[in-house]
C-alpha positions as CSV (number, residue, x, y, z in Angstrom):
1,M,-21.5,25.9,31.4
2,A,-20.8,28.8,33.8
3,L,-17.6,30.1,31.9
4,F,-19.9,30.4,28.9
5,R,-22.7,31.9,30.6
6,N,-20.1,34.9,31.9
7,L,-18.5,35.5,28.5
8,P,-19.5,38.7,26.6
9,L,-21.8,38.2,23.9
10,K,-19.0,38.8,21.1
11,R,-16.8,36.1,22.8
12,K,-20.0,33.6,22.6
13,L,-20.3,34.3,18.9
14,I,-16.9,33.7,18.3
15,L,-16.6,30.6,20.3
16,I,-19.9,29.3,18.4
17,H,-18.2,30.3,15.1
18,L,-15.0,28.5,16.1
19,I,-16.9,25.4,17.6
20,S,-18.8,24.9,14.1
21,T,-15.5,25.5,12.0
22,I,-13.7,23.1,13.8
23,A,-16.6,20.5,13.3
24,I,-16.9,21.3,9.5
25,L,-13.0,20.8,9.1
26,A,-13.0,17.9,11.0
27,F,-15.6,16.5,8.9
28,V,-14.0,17.5,5.7
29,G,-10.7,16.4,7.0
30,T,-11.7,12.8,7.6
31,I,-13.4,12.9,4.2
32,I,-10.3,13.7,2.4
33,T,-8.0,11.5,4.9
34,V,-10.4,8.3,4.3
35,N,-10.1,9.4,0.3
36,E,-6.3,9.6,0.3
37,V,-6.0,6.2,2.1
38,L,-8.4,4.3,-0.3
39,S,-6.8,6.1,-3.4
40,A,-3.1,5.2,-2.3
41,R,-4.2,1.7,-1.7
42,K,-5.9,1.3,-5.0
43,T,-3.2,2.9,-6.6
44,F,-0.6,0.3,-4.7
45,I,-2.5,-2.6,-5.7
46,S,-2.9,-1.5,-9.1
47,D,1.1,-0.9,-9.5
48,S,1.7,-4.4,-8.0
49,E,-0.8,-6.3,-9.8
50,G,1.0,-4.7,-13.0
51,L,4.5,-5.7,-11.8
52,M,3.1,-9.0,-11.0
53,E,1.8,-9.5,-14.7
54,G,5.0,-8.8,-16.2
55,L,6.8,-11.2,-13.8
56,A,4.2,-13.8,-14.8
57,K,4.5,-13.3,-18.6
58,N,8.3,-13.4,-18.4
59,S,8.5,-16.4,-16.0
60,A,6.0,-18.8,-17.7
61,A,9.0,-19.9,-20.3
62,S,11.6,-20.7,-17.5
63,L,8.7,-22.4,-15.5
64,V,7.9,-24.7,-18.5
65,F,11.8,-25.6,-19.2
66,R,12.6,-25.3,-15.4
67,D,15.2,-22.7,-16.6
68,Q,16.3,-21.7,-13.1
69,K,19.1,-18.8,-14.5
70,D,16.2,-17.2,-16.5
71,A,13.8,-17.4,-13.6
72,E,16.6,-15.6,-11.5
73,E,16.9,-13.1,-14.2
74,T,13.4,-12.6,-14.4
75,L,13.2,-11.5,-10.7
76,R,16.6,-9.5,-10.9
77,V,14.5,-6.6,-12.7
78,L,13.0,-6.0,-9.1
79,Q,16.1,-4.3,-7.6
80,A,14.6,-1.3,-9.3
81,F,12.1,-1.1,-6.6
82,P,13.3,-0.5,-3.4
83,D,9.9,-1.7,-1.5
84,V,10.0,-5.2,-3.0
85,R,11.2,-7.0,-0.1
86,Y,10.9,-10.8,-1.3
87,A,9.6,-12.5,-4.6
88,A,9.8,-16.2,-5.7
89,I,8.7,-18.0,-8.8
90,I,6.9,-21.0,-8.1
91,D,6.5,-24.1,-10.2
92,K,3.0,-26.1,-10.2
93,A,4.1,-28.7,-8.0
94,G,4.8,-25.9,-5.4
95,A,8.7,-26.1,-5.7
96,M,10.5,-22.9,-5.6
97,Q,12.0,-21.9,-9.0
98,A,13.9,-18.7,-7.9
99,E,13.8,-16.2,-5.1
100,Y,14.7,-12.5,-5.0
101,R,15.6,-11.1,-1.2
102,R,16.2,-7.6,-0.5
103,D,15.9,-7.4,3.2
104,A,13.8,-10.7,3.9
105,S,14.8,-13.1,6.5
106,P,15.1,-16.7,5.0
107,G,12.5,-17.8,7.3
108,E,10.2,-15.5,6.2
109,I,6.5,-16.9,5.9
110,R,5.2,-16.7,2.5
111,R,1.3,-15.9,2.7
112,G,-0.5,-17.0,-0.3
113,R,2.2,-18.8,-1.9
114,G,1.0,-20.9,-4.7
115,L,-2.6,-20.1,-4.4
116,G,-3.2,-18.8,-7.8
117,S,-4.0,-14.9,-7.9
118,G,-4.8,-12.7,-4.8
119,Y,-3.2,-10.2,-2.4
120,G,-3.3,-9.3,1.3
121,F,-2.4,-6.6,3.6
122,G,-0.5,-6.5,6.7
123,L,0.6,-3.5,8.9
124,S,3.9,-3.4,7.6
125,E,3.7,-5.5,4.1
126,A,1.5,-6.4,1.5
127,W,1.8,-9.8,-0.2
128,F,0.8,-10.6,-3.8
129,S,0.3,-13.7,-5.5
130,R,-0.7,-14.5,-9.1
131,A,-0.9,-17.8,-11.3
132,V,1.5,-18.1,-14.3
133,T,-0.4,-19.4,-17.2
134,L,0.6,-20.4,-20.5
135,D,-1.8,-21.5,-23.6
136,S,-4.1,-21.3,-20.6
137,E,-2.7,-24.1,-18.5
138,R,-1.1,-23.0,-15.3
139,V,2.4,-23.6,-15.0
140,G,3.2,-22.1,-11.8
141,S,2.9,-18.7,-9.5
142,V,4.7,-15.8,-8.9
143,Y,4.5,-14.4,-5.3
144,L,5.7,-10.6,-4.2
145,L,6.0,-9.1,-0.8
146,R,6.0,-5.5,-0.8
147,D,7.0,-3.1,2.4
148,L,4.6,-0.2,3.2
149,T,6.9,2.4,4.7
150,R,7.1,4.4,1.7
151,L,2.9,4.2,1.1
152,Y,2.6,5.0,5.0
153,G,5.2,7.7,4.5
154,N,3.3,9.5,1.8
155,L,0.0,9.1,3.6
156,Y,1.6,10.5,6.7
157,R,2.9,13.7,4.9
158,N,-0.6,14.2,3.5
159,I,-2.2,14.2,6.7
160,G,0.0,16.3,8.1
161,I,-0.4,19.1,5.4
162,L,-4.0,18.4,5.9
163,A,-3.6,19.2,10.0
164,L,-1.6,22.4,9.2
165,A,-4.3,23.6,6.5
166,V,-6.8,23.1,9.7
167,I,-4.9,24.7,12.0
168,A,-4.3,27.6,9.9
169,S,-7.8,27.8,8.9
170,L,-8.5,28.0,12.6
171,V,-6.1,30.6,13.6
172,I,-7.3,32.7,10.8
173,G,-11.1,32.4,11.6
174,Y,-10.2,33.1,15.4
175,Y,-8.4,36.4,14.8
């Protein structure tokens, strides 16, 4: 406090202006970051649910006719999605019809498996489960495990850009 008291009036005004600018930029930056996180999560869920719907529709016949080869072919399309680590088509009794693994270990815990429809987020992955129905009758479910590394990478990049903008604003405002 003694340091502030000994400053010239011009420096005091600049310091007050700088502190208020920092507070405003921190508040706006927090709002933008929270909005970015929620928007990215919503988009990720929407994309995953669309993928799950396609898998559910395409696997219904293989579940009804217990065609493992067709079920494996349905899951093969997931090679085009680098963040999909694991997927499974499960019949209504809970037996595995087909599996797809990118880098998931064989002992992978499959949360939500066979529970109908839902999703959940962990620190490094998100899981999605969806009931497969045919003529309004549940014939099985599909399960998907996606890696969140790419999602976090995009968020960190956007937060970094925001931090650079805040620092640039402070430098411009101070000098």
